[in-house]
PyMOL Python script that loads the backbone (N, CA, C, O; Angstrom):
from pymol import cmd

cmd.read_pdbstr("""\
ATOM      1  N   MET A   1      -4.808   4.778  11.667  1.00  0.00           N
ATOM      2  CA  MET A   1      -3.045   4.777  10.894  1.00  0.00           C
ATOM      3  C   MET A   1      -2.470   5.664  10.830  1.00  0.00           C
ATOM      4  O   MET A   1      -2.823   6.766  10.412  1.00  0.00           O
ATOM      5  N   LYS A   2      -1.351   5.293  11.287  1.00  0.00           N
ATOM      6  CA  LYS A   2       0.084   6.198  10.894  1.00  0.00           C
ATOM      7  C   LYS A   2       1.093   5.103  10.780  1.00  0.00           C
ATOM      8  O   LYS A   2       1.587   4.191  11.442  1.00  0.00           O
ATOM      9  N   ILE A   3       1.161   5.816   9.269  1.00  0.00           N
ATOM     10  CA  ILE A   3       2.154   4.821   9.237  1.00  0.00           C
ATOM     11  C   ILE A   3       3.811   6.000   8.645  1.00  0.00           C
ATOM     12  O   ILE A   3       3.972   6.837   7.757  1.00  0.00           O
ATOM     13  N   ASP A   4       4.903   5.276   9.977  1.00  0.00           N
ATOM     14  CA  ASP A   4       5.854   6.054   9.611  1.00  0.00           C
ATOM     15  C   ASP A   4       6.433   6.501   7.921  1.00  0.00           C
ATOM     16  O   ASP A   4       6.485   5.781   6.923  1.00  0.00           O
ATOM     17  N   ASP A   5       6.781   7.812   8.070  1.00  0.00           N
ATOM     18  CA  ASP A   5       7.533   8.293   6.509  1.00  0.00           C
ATOM     19  C   ASP A   5       8.754   7.520   6.389  1.00  0.00           C
ATOM     20  O   ASP A   5       9.179   7.107   5.310  1.00  0.00           O
ATOM     21  N   TRP A   6       9.240   7.355   7.368  1.00  0.00           N
ATOM     22  CA  TRP A   6      10.508   6.063   7.048  1.00  0.00           C
ATOM     23  C   TRP A   6      10.149   5.156   6.467  1.00  0.00           C
ATOM     24  O   TRP A   6      10.678   5.014   5.364  1.00  0.00           O
ATOM     25  N   LEU A   7       9.286   4.294   6.817  1.00  0.00           N
ATOM     26  CA  LEU A   7       9.137   3.599   6.188  1.00  0.00           C
ATOM     27  C   LEU A   7       7.802   3.233   4.681  1.00  0.00           C
ATOM     28  O   LEU A   7       7.671   2.305   3.883  1.00  0.00           O
ATOM     29  N   LEU A   8       6.967   4.686   4.965  1.00  0.00           N
ATOM     30  CA  LEU A   8       6.973   4.823   3.447  1.00  0.00           C
ATOM     31  C   LEU A   8       7.761   4.711   2.513  1.00  0.00           C
ATOM     32  O   LEU A   8       7.431   4.392   1.371  1.00  0.00           O
ATOM     33  N   GLU A   9       8.990   4.982   2.921  1.00  0.00           N
ATOM     34  CA  GLU A   9      10.074   5.555   1.552  1.00  0.00           C
ATOM     35  C   GLU A   9      10.707   3.992   1.588  1.00  0.00           C
ATOM     36  O   GLU A   9      11.736   3.732   0.964  1.00  0.00           O
ATOM     37  N   ILE A  10      10.088   3.115   2.273  1.00  0.00           N
ATOM     38  CA  ILE A  10      10.928   1.950   1.521  1.00  0.00           C
ATOM     39  C   ILE A  10       9.967   0.549   1.019  1.00  0.00           C
ATOM     40  O   ILE A  10      10.080  -0.444   0.300  1.00  0.00           O
ATOM     41  N   LEU A  11       9.050   1.155   1.844  1.00  0.00           N
ATOM     42  CA  LEU A  11       7.948  -0.171   1.009  1.00  0.00           C
ATOM     43  C   LEU A  11       7.977   0.369  -0.668  1.00  0.00           C
ATOM     44  O   LEU A  11       8.408   1.364  -1.250  1.00  0.00           O
ATOM     45  N   ALA A  12       7.280  -0.859  -1.053  1.00  0.00           N
ATOM     46  CA  ALA A  12       7.023  -1.067  -2.778  1.00  0.00           C
ATOM     47  C   ALA A  12       5.999  -1.406  -2.898  1.00  0.00           C
ATOM     48  O   ALA A  12       5.429  -1.312  -1.810  1.00  0.00           O
ATOM     49  N   CYS A  13       4.923  -2.042  -4.172  1.00  0.00           N
ATOM     50  CA  CYS A  13       3.764  -2.489  -4.349  1.00  0.00           C
ATOM     51  C   CYS A  13       4.990  -3.952  -4.620  1.00  0.00           C
ATOM     52  O   CYS A  13       6.181  -4.073  -4.909  1.00  0.00           O
ATOM     53  N   PRO A  14       4.100  -4.638  -4.388  1.00  0.00           N
ATOM     54  CA  PRO A  14       4.996  -5.853  -4.142  1.00  0.00           C
ATOM     55  C   PRO A  14       5.076  -6.555  -5.902  1.00  0.00           C
ATOM     56  O   PRO A  14       5.740  -7.484  -6.362  1.00  0.00           O
ATOM     57  N   ALA A  15       4.233  -5.761  -6.434  1.00  0.00           N
ATOM     58  CA  ALA A  15       3.416  -6.098  -8.091  1.00  0.00           C
ATOM     59  C   ALA A  15       4.273  -5.326  -8.676  1.00  0.00           C
ATOM     60  O   ALA A  15       4.031  -5.520  -9.867  1.00  0.00           O
ATOM     61  N   CYS A  16       5.047  -4.637  -8.620  1.00  0.00           N
ATOM     62  CA  CYS A  16       5.433  -3.468  -9.904  1.00  0.00           C
ATOM     63  C   CYS A  16       6.268  -3.031  -9.633  1.00  0.00           C
ATOM     64  O   CYS A  16       6.977  -2.484 -10.478  1.00  0.00           O
ATOM     65  N   LYS A  17       6.617  -3.059  -8.235  1.00  0.00           N
ATOM     66  CA  LYS A  17       7.752  -1.920  -7.461  1.00  0.00           C
ATOM     67  C   LYS A  17       8.039  -0.594  -7.346  1.00  0.00           C
ATOM     68  O   LYS A  17       9.032   0.057  -7.022  1.00  0.00           O
ATOM     69  N   SER A  18       6.554  -0.273  -7.806  1.00  0.00           N
ATOM     70  CA  SER A  18       6.443   1.345  -7.505  1.00  0.00           C
ATOM     71  C   SER A  18       5.696   1.948  -5.999  1.00  0.00           C
ATOM     72  O   SER A  18       4.922   1.435  -5.191  1.00  0.00           O
ATOM     73  N   PRO A  19       6.237   3.035  -6.079  1.00  0.00           N
ATOM     74  CA  PRO A  19       6.156   3.107  -4.189  1.00  0.00           C
ATOM     75  C   PRO A  19       4.809   2.740  -4.424  1.00  0.00           C
ATOM     76  O   PRO A  19       4.272   2.169  -5.373  1.00  0.00           O
ATOM     77  N   LEU A  20       4.383   3.185  -3.367  1.00  0.00           N
ATOM     78  CA  LEU A  20       3.219   2.776  -1.694  1.00  0.00           C
ATOM     79  C   LEU A  20       2.529   4.801  -1.269  1.00  0.00           C
ATOM     80  O   LEU A  20       3.267   5.722  -0.920  1.00  0.00           O
ATOM     81  N   ARG A  21       1.345   4.867  -1.428  1.00  0.00           N
ATOM     82  CA  ARG A  21       0.944   6.086  -0.840  1.00  0.00           C
ATOM     83  C   ARG A  21      -0.045   6.106   0.732  1.00  0.00           C
ATOM     84  O   ARG A  21      -1.028   5.412   0.472  1.00  0.00           O
ATOM     85  N   ALA A  22      -0.125   6.452   1.736  1.00  0.00           N
ATOM     86  CA  ALA A  22      -0.747   6.218   2.061  1.00  0.00           C
ATOM     87  C   ALA A  22      -2.633   6.730   2.323  1.00  0.00           C
ATOM     88  O   ALA A  22      -3.132   7.758   1.865  1.00  0.00           O
ATOM     89  N   ASP A  23      -3.191   5.925   2.966  1.00  0.00           N
ATOM     90  CA  ASP A  23      -4.440   6.227   2.803  1.00  0.00           C
ATOM     91  C   ASP A  23      -5.368   6.293   4.652  1.00  0.00           C
ATOM     92  O   ASP A  23      -6.241   5.499   5.005  1.00  0.00           O
ATOM     93  N   SER A  24      -4.922   7.230   5.335  1.00  0.00           N
ATOM     94  CA  SER A  24      -5.504   6.919   6.275  1.00  0.00           C
ATOM     95  C   SER A  24      -6.606   6.570   7.023  1.00  0.00           C
ATOM     96  O   SER A  24      -6.886   6.091   8.122  1.00  0.00           O
ATOM     97  N   GLU A  25      -7.425   7.225   5.447  1.00  0.00           N
ATOM     98  CA  GLU A  25      -9.312   7.601   6.128  1.00  0.00           C
ATOM     99  C   GLU A  25      -9.401   5.721   5.894  1.00  0.00           C
ATOM    100  O   GLU A  25     -10.436   5.202   6.311  1.00  0.00           O
ATOM    101  N   ALA A  26      -8.667   5.079   5.450  1.00  0.00           N
ATOM    102  CA  ALA A  26      -9.243   4.429   4.558  1.00  0.00           C
ATOM    103  C   ALA A  26      -8.327   3.129   4.516  1.00  0.00           C
ATOM    104  O   ALA A  26      -8.281   2.291   3.616  1.00  0.00           O
ATOM    105  N   GLU A  27      -7.307   3.175   6.206  1.00  0.00           N
ATOM    106  CA  GLU A  27      -6.423   2.347   6.290  1.00  0.00           C
ATOM    107  C   GLU A  27      -6.329   1.184   5.138  1.00  0.00           C
ATOM    108  O   GLU A  27      -6.973   0.139   5.231  1.00  0.00           O
ATOM    109  N   GLU A  28      -5.360   1.511   3.925  1.00  0.00           N
ATOM    110  CA  GLU A  28      -5.288   1.067   2.689  1.00  0.00           C
ATOM    111  C   GLU A  28      -3.599   2.090   2.580  1.00  0.00           C
ATOM    112  O   GLU A  28      -3.363   3.243   2.940  1.00  0.00           O
ATOM    113  N   LEU A  29      -2.718   1.061   1.942  1.00  0.00           N
ATOM    114  CA  LEU A  29      -1.719   1.792   0.833  1.00  0.00           C
ATOM    115  C   LEU A  29      -2.203   1.141  -0.593  1.00  0.00           C
ATOM    116  O   LEU A  29      -2.435   0.023  -1.055  1.00  0.00           O
ATOM    117  N   THR A  30      -2.215   2.331  -0.957  1.00  0.00           N
ATOM    118  CA  THR A  30      -2.002   2.285  -2.832  1.00  0.00           C
ATOM    119  C   THR A  30      -0.681   2.781  -3.343  1.00  0.00           C
ATOM    120  O   THR A  30       0.070   3.620  -2.845  1.00  0.00           O
ATOM    121  N   CYS A  31      -0.484   1.622  -5.169  1.00  0.00           N
ATOM    122  CA  CYS A  31       0.299   2.029  -5.434  1.00  0.00           C
ATOM    123  C   CYS A  31       0.137   3.406  -6.135  1.00  0.00           C
ATOM    124  O   CYS A  31      -0.802   4.203  -6.154  1.00  0.00           O
ATOM    125  N   THR A  32       1.239   3.416  -6.645  1.00  0.00           N
ATOM    126  CA  THR A  32       1.039   4.740  -6.992  1.00  0.00           C
ATOM    127  C   THR A  32       1.619   4.644  -8.787  1.00  0.00           C
ATOM    128  O   THR A  32       1.823   5.674  -9.430  1.00  0.00           O
ATOM    129  N   SER A  33       1.783   3.470  -9.286  1.00  0.00           N
ATOM    130  CA  SER A  33       2.015   3.430 -10.476  1.00  0.00           C
ATOM    131  C   SER A  33       0.483   3.319 -11.090  1.00  0.00           C
ATOM    132  O   SER A  33      -0.208   2.348 -10.784  1.00  0.00           O
ATOM    133  N   SER A  34      -0.096   4.509 -12.104  1.00  0.00           N
ATOM    134  CA  SER A  34      -1.292   4.020 -13.266  1.00  0.00           C
ATOM    135  C   SER A  34      -1.633   2.827 -14.112  1.00  0.00           C
ATOM    136  O   SER A  34      -2.704   2.433 -14.574  1.00  0.00           O
ATOM    137  N   ALA A  35      -0.349   2.350 -14.180  1.00  0.00           N
ATOM    138  CA  ALA A  35      -0.813   1.290 -14.851  1.00  0.00           C
ATOM    139  C   ALA A  35      -0.929  -0.332 -13.827  1.00  0.00           C
ATOM    140  O   ALA A  35      -0.895  -1.437 -14.369  1.00  0.00           O
ATOM    141  N   CYS A  36      -1.048  -0.153 -12.483  1.00  0.00           N
ATOM    142  CA  CYS A  36      -1.485  -1.193 -11.568  1.00  0.00           C
ATOM    143  C   CYS A  36      -2.113  -0.957 -10.675  1.00  0.00           C
ATOM    144  O   CYS A  36      -3.222  -1.473 -10.812  1.00  0.00           O
ATOM    145  N   GLY A  37      -1.976  -0.213  -9.408  1.00  0.00           N
ATOM    146  CA  GLY A  37      -3.162   0.894  -8.741  1.00  0.00           C
ATOM    147  C   GLY A  37      -3.359   0.223  -8.014  1.00  0.00           C
ATOM    148  O   GLY A  37      -4.435   0.497  -7.481  1.00  0.00           O
ATOM    149  N   LEU A  38      -2.726  -0.943  -7.451  1.00  0.00           N
ATOM    150  CA  LEU A  38      -3.240  -2.282  -6.299  1.00  0.00           C
ATOM    151  C   LEU A  38      -3.494  -1.673  -4.966  1.00  0.00           C
ATOM    152  O   LEU A  38      -2.576  -1.085  -4.394  1.00  0.00           O
ATOM    153  N   VAL A  39      -4.389  -1.746  -4.561  1.00  0.00           N
ATOM    154  CA  VAL A  39      -4.900  -1.089  -2.825  1.00  0.00           C
ATOM    155  C   VAL A  39      -4.602  -1.728  -1.988  1.00  0.00           C
ATOM    156  O   VAL A  39      -5.474  -2.591  -2.093  1.00  0.00           O
ATOM    157  N   TYR A  40      -3.765  -2.146  -0.817  1.00  0.00           N
ATOM    158  CA  TYR A  40      -3.118  -3.209   0.031  1.00  0.00           C
ATOM    159  C   TYR A  40      -4.341  -2.764   1.375  1.00  0.00           C
ATOM    160  O   TYR A  40      -4.909  -1.694   1.599  1.00  0.00           O
ATOM    161  N   PRO A  41      -4.411  -4.106   2.083  1.00  0.00           N
ATOM    162  CA  PRO A  41      -5.072  -3.237   3.240  1.00  0.00           C
ATOM    163  C   PRO A  41      -3.885  -2.907   4.333  1.00  0.00           C
ATOM    164  O   PRO A  41      -2.723  -3.260   4.130  1.00  0.00           O
ATOM    165  N   VAL A  42      -4.316  -2.159   5.567  1.00  0.00           N
ATOM    166  CA  VAL A  42      -3.937  -2.115   6.636  1.00  0.00           C
ATOM    167  C   VAL A  42      -4.785  -2.795   7.445  1.00  0.00           C
ATOM    168  O   VAL A  42      -6.009  -2.673   7.475  1.00  0.00           O
ATOM    169  N   ARG A  43      -3.987  -3.643   8.220  1.00  0.00           N
ATOM    170  CA  ARG A  43      -4.943  -4.782   9.239  1.00  0.00           C
ATOM    171  C   ARG A  43      -4.580  -4.700  11.002  1.00  0.00           C
ATOM    172  O   ARG A  43      -3.997  -5.751  11.268  1.00  0.00           O
ATOM    173  N   ASP A  44      -4.698  -3.962  12.087  1.00  0.00           N
ATOM    174  CA  ASP A  44      -4.171  -4.089  13.052  1.00  0.00           C
ATOM    175  C   ASP A  44      -3.038  -2.890  12.870  1.00  0.00           C
ATOM    176  O   ASP A  44      -2.427  -3.086  13.920  1.00  0.00           O
ATOM    177  N   ASP A  45      -2.500  -2.025  12.380  1.00  0.00           N
ATOM    178  CA  ASP A  45      -1.439  -1.219  11.668  1.00  0.00           C
ATOM    179  C   ASP A  45      -0.283  -2.015  11.238  1.00  0.00           C
ATOM    180  O   ASP A  45       0.859  -1.633  11.492  1.00  0.00           O
ATOM    181  N   ILE A  46      -0.485  -2.934  10.697  1.00  0.00           N
ATOM    182  CA  ILE A  46       0.545  -3.977  10.083  1.00  0.00           C
ATOM    183  C   ILE A  46       0.479  -4.152   8.562  1.00  0.00           C
ATOM    184  O   ILE A  46      -0.219  -5.106   8.221  1.00  0.00           O
ATOM    185  N   PRO A  47       1.065  -3.426   7.534  1.00  0.00           N
ATOM    186  CA  PRO A  47       0.417  -3.353   6.605  1.00  0.00           C
ATOM    187  C   PRO A  47       1.047  -4.799   5.395  1.00  0.00           C
ATOM    188  O   PRO A  47       2.167  -5.273   5.206  1.00  0.00           O
ATOM    189  N   VAL A  48      -0.321  -5.099   4.806  1.00  0.00           N
ATOM    190  CA  VAL A  48      -0.643  -6.649   4.350  1.00  0.00           C
ATOM    191  C   VAL A  48      -0.174  -6.417   2.701  1.00  0.00           C
ATOM    192  O   VAL A  48      -0.947  -5.869   1.915  1.00  0.00           O
ATOM    193  N   LEU A  49       1.277  -6.937   2.255  1.00  0.00           N
ATOM    194  CA  LEU A  49       1.596  -6.527   1.346  1.00  0.00           C
ATOM    195  C   LEU A  49       1.791  -7.896  -0.125  1.00  0.00           C
ATOM    196  O   LEU A  49       2.581  -8.286  -0.984  1.00  0.00           O
ATOM    197  N   LEU A  50       0.401  -8.150   0.456  1.00  0.00           N
ATOM    198  CA  LEU A  50       0.284  -9.931  -0.595  1.00  0.00           C
ATOM    199  C   LEU A  50      -0.398  -9.102  -1.704  1.00  0.00           C
ATOM    200  O   LEU A  50      -0.901  -7.981  -1.627  1.00  0.00           O
ATOM    201  N   VAL A  51      -0.287  -9.926  -2.739  1.00  0.00           N
ATOM    202  CA  VAL A  51      -1.028  -9.627  -4.092  1.00  0.00           C
ATOM    203  C   VAL A  51      -1.960 -10.091  -4.225  1.00  0.00           C
ATOM    204  O   VAL A  51      -2.852  -9.553  -4.882  1.00  0.00           O
ATOM    205  N   ASP A  52      -2.133 -11.647  -3.456  1.00  0.00           N
ATOM    206  CA  ASP A  52      -3.943 -12.350  -3.508  1.00  0.00           C
ATOM    207  C   ASP A  52      -4.725 -11.161  -2.552  1.00  0.00           C
ATOM    208  O   ASP A  52      -5.867 -10.812  -2.852  1.00  0.00           O
ATOM    209  N   GLU A  53      -3.835 -10.425  -1.085  1.00  0.00           N
ATOM    210  CA  GLU A  53      -4.954  -9.275  -0.914  1.00  0.00           C
ATOM    211  C   GLU A  53      -5.511  -8.192  -1.393  1.00  0.00           C
ATOM    212  O   GLU A  53      -6.463  -7.607  -0.876  1.00  0.00           O
ATOM    213  N   ALA A  54      -4.923  -7.869  -2.434  1.00  0.00           N
ATOM    214  CA  ALA A  54      -4.901  -6.546  -2.983  1.00  0.00           C
ATOM    215  C   ALA A  54      -6.323  -6.354  -3.864  1.00  0.00           C
ATOM    216  O   ALA A  54      -6.781  -7.284  -4.528  1.00  0.00           O
ATOM    217  N   ARG A  55      -6.657  -5.665  -3.825  1.00  0.00           N
ATOM    218  CA  ARG A  55      -8.231  -5.519  -4.341  1.00  0.00           C
ATOM    219  C   ARG A  55      -7.423  -4.116  -5.706  1.00  0.00           C
ATOM    220  O   ARG A  55      -6.474  -3.357  -5.510  1.00  0.00           O
ATOM    221  N   LYS A  56      -8.338  -4.279  -7.047  1.00  0.00           N
ATOM    222  CA  LYS A  56      -7.935  -2.850  -7.637  1.00  0.00           C
ATOM    223  C   LYS A  56      -8.927  -1.459  -7.761  1.00  0.00           C
ATOM    224  O   LYS A  56     -10.062  -1.296  -8.209  1.00  0.00           O
ATOM    225  N   PRO A  57      -8.415  -0.989  -7.442  1.00  0.00           N
ATOM    226  CA  PRO A  57      -9.605   0.150  -7.491  1.00  0.00           C
ATOM    227  C   PRO A  57     -10.541   0.455  -8.082  1.00  0.00           C
ATOM    228  O   PRO A  57     -11.183   1.452  -7.751  1.00  0.00           O
TER     229      PRO A  57
END
""", "prot")
cmd.dss("prot")
cmd.show_as("cartoon", "prot")
cmd.util.cbc("prot")
cmd.orient("prot")
């Protein structure tokens, strides 16, 4: 999974609005907020930014 840098700059956690960090090995996007920290899946190279689909670390 490779998410373009320009896309990562505009994506934000739907729950807390913090920036997201890409984890290419796990194919996930992780919220950078220590209070939130939700992990969002990436399926077929499409980020699934739904709080109901996210998991706690």
